[in-house]
Each structure stands twice: as structure tokens, then as C-alpha cells.
C-alpha positions as CSV (number, residue, x, y, z in Angstrom):
1,M,0.0,0.0,0.0
2,K,2.8,2.4,0.9
3,A,4.6,1.7,-2.4
4,A,1.4,2.3,-4.3
5,L,0.7,5.5,-2.5
6,F,4.3,6.7,-3.1
7,A,4.0,5.9,-6.8
8,L,0.7,7.8,-7.0
9,L,2.2,10.9,-5.2
10,L,5.3,10.8,-7.6
11,S,3.0,10.6,-10.6
12,S,1.1,13.6,-9.3
13,V,4.3,15.6,-8.8
14,I,5.4,14.8,-12.4
15,S,2.0,15.7,-13.8
16,L,2.0,19.1,-12.0
17,G,5.4,19.8,-13.3
18,Q,4.6,19.2,-16.9
19,S,3.5,22.8,-17.7
20,N,6.9,24.0,-16.5
21,K,9.0,21.6,-18.6
22,S,8.4,23.5,-21.9
23,Q,11.7,25.2,-23.0
24,L,11.9,28.4,-24.9
25,E,14.0,28.1,-28.1
26,E,15.4,30.8,-30.3
27,A,13.7,30.5,-33.8
28,V,15.1,33.6,-35.7
29,S,17.5,36.5,-35.0
30,F,16.7,39.8,-36.6
31,G,19.7,41.9,-35.8
32,P,18.7,45.6,-35.1
33,Y,15.2,45.2,-36.7
34,Q,12.3,45.2,-34.2
35,P,9.7,42.5,-34.8
36,V,6.1,42.7,-33.6
37,G,3.5,40.7,-35.7
38,V,4.0,37.1,-36.6
39,A,2.0,34.6,-38.7
40,I,2.5,31.1,-39.9
41,S,0.6,29.6,-42.9
42,K,-0.7,26.1,-43.2
43,Q,2.4,25.3,-45.3
44,N,4.5,26.6,-42.4
45,R,5.5,29.8,-44.2
46,L,6.6,32.3,-41.6
47,F,5.9,36.0,-41.8
48,V,7.0,38.8,-39.5
49,S,6.1,42.5,-39.4
50,F,8.4,45.3,-38.4
51,P,6.7,48.6,-37.4
52,R,8.6,51.8,-38.2
53,W,9.4,52.6,-34.6
54,S,13.0,53.7,-35.1
55,D,15.5,54.6,-37.7
56,K,16.6,51.0,-37.8
57,Y,14.1,50.0,-40.4
58,Q,14.3,48.0,-43.6
59,Y,11.1,46.2,-44.3
60,G,7.6,46.5,-43.0
61,L,6.7,42.9,-43.8
62,A,9.0,40.0,-44.5
63,E,8.8,36.3,-45.2
64,I,11.4,34.4,-43.2
65,S,13.2,31.5,-44.8
66,K,14.2,28.3,-43.0
67,D,17.7,29.7,-42.6
68,G,16.4,33.0,-41.2
69,Q,16.8,35.2,-44.2
70,R,14.2,38.0,-44.7
71,T,12.6,38.7,-48.0
72,P,10.3,41.7,-48.4
73,F,6.7,40.6,-48.8
74,P,4.6,40.7,-51.0
75,D,7.4,42.5,-52.9
76,A,10.0,45.2,-52.5
77,A,7.7,48.0,-53.9
78,W,5.2,47.6,-51.0
79,N,8.1,47.8,-48.5
80,R,9.7,50.9,-50.0
81,W,9.3,53.9,-47.7
82,D,7.3,56.6,-49.4
83,T,5.2,59.0,-47.4
84,N,4.0,60.6,-50.6
85,A,2.0,57.5,-51.5
86,P,1.1,55.8,-48.2
87,Q,-1.9,54.1,-49.8
88,Q,0.4,51.9,-51.9
89,H,3.3,51.4,-49.4
90,F,3.6,50.1,-45.9
91,V,3.9,52.8,-43.4
92,S,4.1,51.0,-40.0
93,V,2.8,47.4,-40.2
94,Q,1.5,46.1,-36.9
95,A,-0.5,42.9,-36.8
96,L,-0.6,39.8,-39.0
97,F,-3.2,37.0,-39.2
98,I,-3.6,33.8,-41.2
99,D,-7.2,32.9,-41.7
100,Q,-8.7,29.4,-42.2
101,D,-8.5,29.8,-46.0
102,D,-4.8,30.3,-45.5
103,A,-4.9,34.0,-46.6
104,L,-2.5,36.5,-44.9
105,W,-4.1,39.6,-43.4
106,V,-1.8,42.6,-42.8
107,L,-2.9,45.5,-40.6
108,D,-1.1,48.8,-41.2
109,P,-2.3,51.5,-38.7
110,A,0.1,53.9,-40.4
111,N,1.4,55.5,-37.2
112,P,5.2,55.6,-37.5
113,N,7.3,56.5,-34.5
114,F,4.3,56.2,-32.2
115,G,2.7,59.2,-33.7
116,K,-0.9,59.8,-34.9
117,S,-2.2,57.6,-37.7
118,M,-1.7,59.0,-41.2
119,P,-5.3,58.6,-42.4
120,A,-4.3,58.0,-46.1
121,G,-2.1,55.1,-45.1
122,V,-4.4,53.2,-42.7
123,K,-5.3,49.9,-44.3
124,L,-6.0,46.2,-43.9
125,L,-4.7,44.0,-46.7
126,R,-5.7,40.4,-47.7
127,I,-2.9,38.6,-49.5
128,D,-3.6,35.3,-51.3
129,L,-0.6,33.1,-50.4
130,A,-1.2,30.9,-53.4
131,T,-0.3,33.8,-55.7
132,N,1.4,36.2,-53.2
133,R,-0.9,38.9,-54.5
134,I,-3.0,41.5,-52.7
135,T,-6.7,40.6,-53.4
136,N,-8.5,43.1,-51.1
137,T,-7.7,46.4,-49.5
138,Y,-9.8,48.0,-46.7
139,R,-9.4,51.7,-45.8
140,F,-11.7,52.3,-42.9
141,D,-13.1,55.5,-44.4
142,D,-16.0,55.5,-42.0
143,L,-13.8,55.6,-38.9
144,P,-12.3,58.8,-37.3
145,L,-8.8,57.9,-38.6
146,A,-7.1,60.8,-36.9
147,Q,-8.2,59.3,-33.5
148,T,-7.9,55.6,-34.2
149,S,-4.8,53.4,-33.5
150,L,-5.9,50.0,-34.8
151,N,-3.7,47.4,-33.2
152,D,-4.7,43.8,-33.7
153,V,-6.9,41.8,-36.2
154,Q,-8.6,38.5,-36.4
155,V,-10.7,37.3,-39.4
156,D,-13.7,35.0,-39.8
157,P,-13.8,34.2,-43.6
158,R,-17.0,32.1,-43.1
159,R,-18.9,35.1,-41.8
160,Q,-16.9,37.5,-43.9
161,V,-16.0,39.7,-40.9
162,A,-12.8,41.1,-39.4
163,Y,-12.5,42.0,-35.7
164,L,-10.0,44.7,-34.7
165,S,-8.9,46.3,-31.5
166,D,-8.6,50.1,-31.3
167,P,-6.8,51.1,-28.1
168,G,-6.8,54.7,-29.3
169,R,-10.6,54.9,-28.9
170,A,-10.9,52.0,-26.4
171,C,-13.2,49.9,-28.5
172,L,-13.6,46.8,-30.7
173,V,-14.1,47.4,-34.4
174,V,-16.2,44.9,-36.5
175,L,-15.5,45.2,-40.2
176,D,-18.0,43.7,-42.8
177,L,-15.6,42.5,-45.5
178,K,-18.4,42.5,-48.1
179,T,-19.6,46.0,-47.6
180,Q,-16.4,47.5,-46.2
181,K,-18.5,49.1,-43.5
182,S,-17.3,49.0,-39.9
183,R,-19.0,49.4,-36.5
184,S,-17.3,50.5,-33.2
185,L,-18.5,48.5,-30.2
186,L,-18.0,48.6,-26.5
187,L,-16.6,52.1,-26.8
188,K,-14.9,53.1,-23.5
189,H,-16.5,50.2,-21.7
190,S,-14.7,49.0,-18.6
191,S,-13.6,45.8,-20.5
192,T,-11.9,47.9,-23.2
193,T,-10.4,50.6,-21.0
194,A,-7.1,50.4,-19.2
195,D,-6.9,50.5,-15.4
196,P,-5.0,53.7,-14.4
197,G,-3.9,52.0,-11.2
198,V,-1.9,49.4,-13.2
199,V,1.7,50.4,-13.8
200,L,4.0,47.9,-15.5
201,K,7.2,47.2,-13.6
202,I,9.8,45.2,-15.5
203,D,13.3,44.3,-14.2
204,G,12.6,46.5,-11.1
205,K,11.8,49.6,-13.1
206,E,8.4,51.2,-13.8
207,V,7.7,51.6,-17.5
208,R,7.3,55.4,-17.7
209,D,8.0,57.8,-20.6
210,N,10.5,60.6,-20.4
211,N,7.8,62.9,-18.9
212,G,7.1,60.4,-16.2
213,K,3.8,59.2,-17.6
214,A,3.2,55.5,-17.0
215,F,2.7,53.3,-20.1
216,S,-1.0,52.6,-20.5
217,S,-2.9,50.8,-23.2
218,N,-6.6,50.2,-23.7
219,V,-7.9,47.1,-25.5
220,N,-5.0,45.7,-27.4
221,G,-4.6,41.9,-27.9
222,I,-7.6,39.9,-29.3
223,A,-8.0,36.2,-30.0
224,L,-10.7,34.5,-32.1
225,T,-11.3,30.8,-31.3
226,P,-11.0,28.5,-34.3
227,D,-14.7,27.7,-34.1
228,F,-15.4,31.4,-34.4
229,R,-17.6,31.3,-31.3
230,Y,-15.7,33.6,-29.0
231,L,-13.5,36.7,-29.3
232,Y,-11.2,37.1,-26.3
233,Y,-9.8,40.6,-25.6
234,R,-8.2,42.8,-23.0
235,P,-6.3,46.0,-22.4
236,I,-2.6,45.6,-21.7
237,T,-2.7,47.6,-18.4
238,K,-5.6,45.7,-16.9
239,K,-5.2,42.3,-15.2
240,R,-8.4,40.8,-16.4
241,L,-9.4,38.8,-19.4
242,Y,-12.7,39.2,-21.3
243,R,-14.6,37.5,-24.0
244,I,-17.8,37.8,-25.9
245,E,-19.6,35.5,-28.3
246,T,-19.2,36.7,-31.8
247,K,-22.9,36.2,-32.6
248,Y,-23.6,39.2,-30.4
249,L,-20.9,41.3,-32.0
250,N,-22.6,40.7,-35.3
251,D,-26.1,41.2,-34.1
252,I,-26.9,44.8,-35.3
253,S,-30.3,44.7,-33.5
254,L,-28.6,44.8,-30.1
255,T,-28.4,48.1,-28.3
256,D,-25.2,49.2,-26.7
257,Q,-26.5,48.2,-23.2
258,Q,-27.7,44.8,-24.5
259,L,-24.2,44.1,-26.0
260,I,-22.5,45.1,-22.7
261,G,-24.7,42.5,-21.0
262,M,-23.1,39.8,-23.1
263,V,-19.5,40.6,-22.1
264,E,-18.0,37.8,-19.9
265,D,-15.4,38.8,-17.3
266,L,-13.0,35.8,-16.9
267,G,-11.2,37.2,-13.9
268,E,-7.6,37.8,-13.1
269,A,-5.1,36.8,-15.8
270,G,-2.0,38.8,-15.2
271,I,-0.6,41.2,-17.8
272,S,-0.7,40.5,-21.5
273,H,0.0,42.1,-24.9
274,G,-1.0,40.0,-27.9
275,M,-3.0,36.8,-27.6
276,I,-3.8,33.7,-29.7
277,A,-6.2,30.7,-29.4
278,D,-5.2,27.2,-30.4
279,Q,-7.4,24.5,-32.0
280,A,-8.5,23.3,-28.5
281,G,-9.7,26.7,-27.5
282,N,-6.8,27.5,-25.1
283,V,-5.9,31.2,-25.2
284,Y,-2.2,32.1,-24.8
285,M,-1.0,35.4,-23.3
286,G,2.4,36.8,-22.5
287,D,3.2,38.6,-19.2
288,S,6.1,41.0,-19.6
289,P,6.7,41.8,-15.9
290,T,7.0,38.2,-15.0
291,K,8.5,37.1,-18.4
292,T,5.9,34.3,-18.5
293,I,3.6,32.8,-21.2
294,R,0.3,31.5,-19.8
295,R,-2.8,29.9,-21.3
296,M,-6.4,30.2,-20.2
297,T,-8.1,26.9,-20.8
298,P,-11.7,26.6,-22.1
299,A,-12.6,25.6,-18.5
300,G,-11.2,28.8,-17.1
301,Q,-7.9,27.5,-15.7
302,L,-4.9,29.7,-15.9
303,Q,-1.7,27.7,-16.6
304,T,1.9,28.6,-16.9
305,V,3.5,27.4,-20.2
306,V,7.0,28.8,-19.8
307,T,8.9,31.4,-17.8
308,D,12.2,32.7,-19.3
309,E,14.3,35.9,-18.9
310,R,14.5,36.2,-22.7
311,L,10.7,37.0,-22.9
312,L,11.3,40.8,-23.2
313,W,7.9,42.2,-24.0
314,P,6.3,39.1,-25.5
315,D,4.1,40.7,-28.1
316,S,2.5,38.6,-30.8
317,Y,2.0,34.9,-31.5
318,A,1.6,32.2,-34.1
319,I,1.2,28.4,-33.9
320,D,2.8,26.1,-36.5
321,R,1.6,22.7,-37.7
322,D,4.2,21.0,-35.6
323,G,2.7,22.2,-32.3
324,Y,5.1,25.1,-31.6
325,L,3.9,28.5,-30.3
326,Y,6.0,31.4,-31.8
327,V,6.4,34.7,-30.0
328,T,8.1,37.9,-30.8
329,A,10.2,39.6,-28.1
330,A,9.7,43.3,-29.0
331,Q,11.7,44.8,-26.1
332,Y,9.3,47.7,-26.2
333,E,10.1,48.8,-22.6
334,R,13.7,49.2,-23.5
335,L,13.1,51.8,-26.2
336,P,14.6,55.4,-25.7
337,K,11.1,56.8,-25.0
338,F,11.0,54.9,-21.7
339,N,14.7,55.3,-20.7
340,G,15.6,59.0,-20.7
341,G,16.2,59.0,-24.5
342,V,18.8,56.3,-24.4
343,S,18.1,52.9,-25.9
344,Q,18.4,49.9,-23.5
345,V,17.7,47.4,-26.3
346,K,19.9,44.4,-26.3
347,E,20.4,43.4,-30.0
348,P,19.7,41.2,-31.8
349,F,15.9,41.2,-31.6
350,R,14.6,37.6,-31.7
351,L,11.6,35.4,-32.4
352,Y,11.2,32.5,-30.0
353,K,9.2,29.3,-30.0
354,V,8.0,26.8,-27.4
355,K,6.4,23.4,-27.7
356,I,2.8,23.5,-26.5
357,T,0.5,20.6,-25.6
358,P,-3.1,21.7,-25.6
359,Q,-4.9,20.6,-22.5
């Protein structure tokens, strides 16, 4: 009996330790170029975006080869810096998304160097990966583009809808891909608005700009479950995770108050920037103060996937067909704007991966 009990206890200890056995691996090194968005196609093609946040800039969007080489995508012309024609060139590419039809979606909020958006350059592109050609361009002409700062995008090709976060106005944006009309929802609701009491503290230092203002972000990362049922979302500087069924986001008969009533507060979930959902419905989030990636299971359990000192502002995610979660380390908190005008970035910038086992 004692031997059986010891074996059971040992098995339990091993089981509890499984989530901490995942090891972070370096996938790609980018030298001085700061990555943010990442996407992986069904053929395991890897794409990374590089916002124009500093003078160290080469391409807005690149395809990454197996040996780590970057090729401007979809071509060099789109990646040529040209403020005279922002409609036809990348200005400051932010988010990437691969939909279930294996199309690549590219969000360019056109806000270089953290400034206001250039209205003429704001766009969402759909790229057919079979031909590497842009098939659709969405301009958001019905949004107040001087006030927006579109940040993340998820797409439901079945319903022909794109969901976007807009931290600038603290709302979710639902774009009808057929009509190109958009709706701004949950505007300045508590679930889309940052908590002013939350100040990020990383490596013992509060993240404040050179005027002493603490970093703050309204609704930022969003994640659409593969069954298209739920959209998860949250501000960066708020320690709670929210979700809402997409059927409510697409129900134009609902009043603002009725829609608010459909928001689910999933409770404390640490800090997170970008998010992604896997095929099992787990939602992965990266916590920069603790340098940890966690997942929220469909049952509401918050689990640690990996903790590693190299997770310097884990920003965006992609999952490949081999079961690896990829994450960009943007080192955003080390930029000059938060360090007295002096960069604390440790080059090279990197993309990491970690093996995940959906629970």
C-alpha cells in the first residue's frame, strides 16, 4: 500500500510539473530590426512585421526562410518607404493574421514612430498566399482615422467579418468584409479601457516615458477561437481577461446596453499584450513583468506554459503545424522613450518558440 501511495504521489508531482517543462527556443534572430507581428501559414510559411518605430528599419513585412533570411513581402515595392504615397506602401505594419482559408491579413495602422495615424495610409490587406498577390484592401473610411490606433486583427472568412482592437478609442471594431462598413463597439466600456492603477514594472523599473507618464494601453490583444464562437480581448494595463460571443458582435439589432450585458469577465489573468487561441480553445498570453507565457483553458484554468528571462515584452503569437507556439520579443520597454532618451535594447531582436501541448 505504501509503495502504491508513493507511486501515486510521484505521478502527481510529475504531472503538476509538466507545464513548466516547456523550454523556450530561439527561432530567428533579426539583428537591429524590431519585430512585432508574426503569422504562420498552413504550409509553415513564416511572416513577421516590423513597425517603423525607429531609424533602424528595412522592411515593414518580410517572409522568413528556414535559414532565417528575410525577403520583403509581398514585394520590394510595397516595402519601399514613401510618405507621398502611403496608400500603396507600408507605413508601419503592426498585426498579421492567417485565416482558415490560408490567406494572410496585414494591418497597417500607419502610425510611424508612435505618432498619430496617417489617415491616407491606414489599411488592412488580404494577401492570397497561393499567388502572393493582394486581393483586397480595406481603408476604414467610416472611422475617425485621426483618432484611431488600430492594433490587432482576427478574421472569420466564413462570416466575412474582421475583428480589430482600437486602443486609441478604447473599443472593438467589427468590419464587414463584403460592404467594407465598420462598427465601433464597447466604446470606452470597462472591458476595453485600461486600469489607471496598473503600472508595468519590469526588471525592477516602472515603464514610464521621459515625462514620467506611465505606459498605458486600452484594448490591445484579441484572439478568435477556431470555431469562431468567442472573441477574447483585454487592455494591456488591466489584469483581467474578457470574452464575448461573436454572434452578439454581429447582431446589429442589439443596443449598446444589451451588448454590454453579453460581455464575460473571466477574472484575473496577469498582464498580456497580444493573444492567440489554439485549436483546442486555449488562449495564450504573455506577461512582460514576470516574463511568462500563460494559457487560459476553455474551463477557465490559468496555466503557466513557460517562464524565461528572454521574454522581453512578448508581443505577438503564431502556432505552426508541428505544435510550436512562436512569440516575438519586442523589447518595447527598453526603447529610448522609456529610458531617458537612451536605448536599452539588447540586440539582436529575436523570435522564439516553445512546444505546446493543448490541455
